[in-house]
C-alpha positions in Angstrom: 130.3 204.9 90.5 132.5 207.6 91.9 131.8 210.0 94.7 131.9 213.8 94.3 131.7 216.8 96.6 129.1 219.3 95.5 128.6 222.8 97.0 125.0 223.8 96.4 122.9 226.4 98.2 125.4 226.6 100.9 125.4 222.9 101.7 128.4 220.7 101.1 127.3 217.3 100.0 129.1 214.0 99.1 127.0 212.3 96.4 127.3 209.4 94.1 124.3 210.2 91.8 122.3 213.3 92.3 118.6 212.8 92.0 116.7 215.7 90.6 113.6 216.4 92.6 110.7 218.7 91.6 111.4 222.3 92.7 108.3 222.3 94.9 109.5 219.5 97.1 113.0 220.7 97.6 112.3 224.2 98.9 111.5 225.0 102.4 111.3 228.1 104.6 114.5 229.1 106.4 114.7 229.2 110.2 115.5 232.5 111.7 116.2 234.0 115.0 116.2 237.6 116.2 119.2 239.2 117.6 117.7 239.5 121.1 117.2 235.7 121.2 120.8 235.1 120.1 122.1 237.3 122.7 120.1 235.6 125.5 121.4 232.1 124.2 125.0 233.4 124.2 124.5 234.9 127.7 123.0 231.9 129.2 125.6 229.5 127.7 128.4 231.8 128.9 127.3 231.4 132.4 127.2 227.6 132.2 130.5 227.2 130.2 133.8 226.4 131.9 136.8 228.7 131.7 139.2 228.1 128.9 142.6 229.4 128.0 142.9 233.1 127.1 144.5 233.7 123.5 147.8 235.4 123.2 146.3 238.0 120.8 143.7 239.2 123.2 143.6 242.8 124.5 141.5 241.9 127.5 143.2 241.4 130.8 144.6 238.0 131.4 142.4 237.6 134.5 139.2 237.7 132.5 137.7 234.2 132.3 136.7 232.6 129.0 133.1 232.9 129.7 133.3 236.6 130.4 135.7 237.0 127.4 133.0 235.7 125.0 130.5 238.0 126.7 132.7 241.1 126.1 133.2 240.2 122.5 129.5 239.7 121.9 128.6 243.0 123.4 131.4 244.7 121.4 130.1 243.2 118.2 126.6 244.7 118.9 128.0 248.1 119.9 129.6 248.6 116.5 132.3 251.0 115.4 135.9 250.6 116.7 134.6 248.1 119.4 133.2 245.9 116.7 136.6 246.0 114.7 138.5 245.1 117.8 136.1 242.2 118.7 136.3 240.9 115.1 140.2 241.0 115.4 140.0 239.1 118.6 137.7 236.5 117.2 139.8 236.2 114.0 142.8 235.4 116.3 140.8 232.6 118.1 138.4 231.4 115.5 139.7 227.9 115.5 139.1 227.4 119.2 135.8 229.3 119.2 134.4 227.3 116.2 134.7 224.0 118.1 132.9 225.2 121.3 129.2 225.6 121.4 129.2 229.1 122.8 132.2 230.1 120.9 130.6 229.0 117.6 127.6 231.1 118.1 129.9 234.1 118.7 131.7 233.3 115.4 128.5 233.0 113.6 127.4 236.4 114.9 130.8 237.8 113.8 130.2 236.7 110.3 126.9 238.5 110.2 128.7 241.8 111.4 131.8 241.4 109.3 132.4 243.1 106.0 133.6 240.8 103.1 137.3 241.4 103.8 136.8 240.6 107.4 134.6 237.5 106.7 137.5 236.3 104.6 140.0 236.8 107.4 137.7 234.9 109.8 137.3 232.1 107.2 141.1 231.8 106.8 141.4 230.8 110.5 139.8 227.4 109.8 142.1 226.6 106.8 143.7 223.2 107.5 141.0 222.3 110.0 138.0 221.6 107.7 138.0 217.8 108.2 137.8 218.1 111.9 135.4 221.0 111.7 133.0 218.9 109.5 132.8 216.2 112.2 132.1 218.8 115.0 128.5 219.8 115.6 129.5 223.4 116.5 132.2 223.9 113.9 130.1 222.4 111.0 127.6 225.3 111.4 130.6 227.7 111.0 131.6 226.1 107.8 128.1 226.6 106.4 128.3 230.1 107.3 131.6 230.6 105.6 130.1 229.4 102.3 127.2 231.8 102.7 129.4 234.8 103.8 132.4 234.7 101.4 130.9 232.9 98.4 132.2 229.9 96.5 135.5 231.1 95.2 136.8 232.1 98.7 135.2 229.0 100.3 136.7 226.6 97.7 139.3 225.6 100.4 136.4 223.8 102.2 135.6 221.5 99.4 139.3 220.9 98.6 140.1 219.8 102.1 136.9 217.7 102.2 138.0 215.9 99.1 141.3 215.2 100.8 139.4 213.3 103.6 138.2 209.7 103.7 134.8 210.1 102.0 133.3 207.2 104.0 133.9 209.1 107.3 132.2 212.1 105.9 129.3 210.4 104.5 128.6 208.6 107.7 129.1 211.9 109.7 126.0 212.9 111.9 126.8 216.6 111.6 126.2 216.9 107.9 
């Protein structure tokens, strides 16, 4: 039997034989969180996180620590307008480093919620070439799922292509999905 990668309902699966289950057994209610809860989670995590290197494409002062930088970007996303556009640009420049960090990945997920289609495609492009590592990361794996939801199958096909290039046994045994 040969293995295949299937993108179905925003999940990427490596399967040998797909078993068809009755529709009633395969559906479940989605978990949701309100924006206020997300902001509290980001703010509490930012306080606990260690400082990290500030990206070259940032417009924030160099003295601003990483935890404060994430906080500023989260606030700018919520403000909207030009501030949100600038924040999306900052996140796009650092999407790779943010995606692999717990607090940073929540910021990237929020950016996908705020972003228009063109901006979401630009955010997704930041992980091209890093899908294998992202699939094995608990934080970045959620970002990959959000990419499929946000930009659709045609623009997220690079995820399946890069997963096919990986050793399938490491992906199948991956705890992060």
